[in-house]
One Martini backbone bead per residue (centre of mass of N, CA, C, O) as a GRO file, in nm:
protein
   88
    1ALA     BB    1   0.025  -3.153  -3.819
    2GLU     BB    2   0.250  -3.161  -3.541
    3LEU     BB    3   0.301  -2.971  -3.223
    4SER     BB    4   0.546  -2.942  -2.959
    5PHE     BB    5   0.537  -2.757  -2.649
    6TRP     BB    6   0.685  -2.540  -2.402
    7ILE     BB    7   0.565  -2.354  -2.117
    8ASN     BB    8   0.720  -2.107  -1.911
    9ILE     BB    9   0.620  -1.976  -1.604
   10GLY     BB   10   0.693  -1.719  -1.420
   11ASP     BB   11   0.749  -1.560  -1.125
   12LYS     BB   12   0.608  -1.341  -0.943
   13ASN     BB   13   0.681  -1.026  -0.778
   14ASP     BB   14   0.472  -1.058  -0.464
   15ASN     BB   15   0.711  -1.091  -0.246
   16PRO     BB   16   0.852  -0.981   0.014
   17PRO     BB   17   1.115  -0.962   0.202
   18VAL     BB   18   1.235  -1.151   0.487
   19PHE     BB   19   1.360  -1.133   0.785
   20THR     BB   20   1.498  -1.352   1.023
   21GLN     BB   21   1.536  -1.079   1.185
   22LYS     BB   22   1.455  -0.780   1.356
   23ILE     BB   23   1.747  -0.790   1.493
   24TYR     BB   24   2.091  -0.675   1.463
   25VAL     BB   25   2.391  -0.776   1.639
   26ALA     BB   26   2.697  -0.660   1.713
   27GLU     BB   27   2.982  -0.684   1.817
   28GLU     BB   28   3.246  -0.542   1.936
   29ILE     BB   29   3.444  -0.299   1.761
   30PRO     BB   30   3.749  -0.225   1.705
   31GLU     BB   31   3.928   0.038   1.582
   32ASN     BB   32   4.155  -0.184   1.474
   33ALA     BB   33   4.000  -0.290   1.255
   34ASN     BB   34   4.003  -0.451   0.980
   35THR     BB   35   3.968  -0.455   0.676
   36ASN     BB   36   3.691  -0.670   0.605
   37ALA     BB   37   3.572  -0.714   0.863
   38LEU     BB   38   3.337  -0.892   1.033
   39VAL     BB   39   3.034  -0.799   1.186
   40THR     BB   40   2.780  -0.911   1.026
   41GLU     BB   41   2.475  -1.107   0.931
   42VAL     BB   42   2.224  -1.077   0.701
   43LYS     BB   43   1.884  -1.216   0.645
   44ALA     BB   44   1.668  -1.296   0.368
   45LEU     BB   45   1.343  -1.397   0.242
   46ASP     BB   46   1.209  -1.530  -0.072
   47LYS     BB   47   0.929  -1.667  -0.236
   48ASP     BB   48   1.055  -1.565  -0.492
   49THR     BB   49   1.233  -1.741  -0.732
   50ALA     BB   50   1.306  -1.485  -0.934
   51SER     BB   51   1.413  -1.315  -0.659
   52PRO     BB   52   1.681  -1.209  -0.555
   53VAL     BB   53   1.846  -1.117  -0.278
   54THR     BB   54   1.946  -0.776  -0.195
   55TYR     BB   55   2.183  -0.552  -0.059
   56ASP     BB   56   2.173  -0.238   0.139
   57ILE     BB   57   2.297   0.082   0.249
   58LEU     BB   58   2.108   0.374   0.310
   59GLU     BB   59   2.170   0.443   0.619
   60GLY     BB   60   2.392   0.531   0.903
   61ASN     BB   61   2.694   0.548   0.757
   62VAL     BB   62   2.927   0.662   0.917
   63GLY     BB   63   3.197   0.728   0.728
   64ASP     BB   64   3.184   0.486   0.550
   65ALA     BB   65   3.259   0.217   0.740
   66PHE     BB   66   3.063   0.037   0.575
   67TYR     BB   67   2.963  -0.285   0.410
   68ILE     BB   68   2.767  -0.471   0.179
   69GLU     BB   69   2.701  -0.763   0.064
   70ASN     BB   70   2.471  -0.792  -0.184
   71THR     BB   71   2.438  -1.134  -0.165
   72THR     BB   72   2.504  -1.212   0.157
   73GLY     BB   73   2.487  -0.985   0.404
   74LYS     BB   74   2.777  -0.887   0.474
   75ILE     BB   75   2.923  -0.699   0.721
   76ARG     BB   76   3.189  -0.465   0.668
   77VAL     BB   77   3.487  -0.307   0.696
   78LYS     BB   78   3.597  -0.020   0.505
   79ASN     BB   79   3.701   0.188   0.731
   80GLN     BB   80   3.844   0.337   0.946
   81LEU     BB   81   3.791   0.348   1.287
   82ASP     BB   82   3.638   0.647   1.482
   83TYR     BB   83   3.500   0.721   1.767
   84GLU     BB   84   3.530   1.031   1.801
   85SER     BB   85   3.393   1.111   1.507
   86ILE     BB   86   3.098   0.985   1.596
   87THR     BB   87   3.053   1.124   1.902
   88ALA     BB   88   3.093   1.454   1.858
   0.00000   0.00000   0.00000
């Protein structure tokens, strides 16, 4: 008796994601910007094929003003912006 089969070996997650830019700068955002308005988009690449890049804002998001789409890297306005409340 003879048996044939395939073995698929997955990619090991051994490469950290690398951002395509060191610094991302957004244009000036008006206080009256609409909720969900696009601020900027960040992008990271990962050599590991089995490890899709996901994004999250970890700190510095004063007043929970922004959110990042975890799969696209698009940073958007989440809450009404108030210049005076973040500069006081």
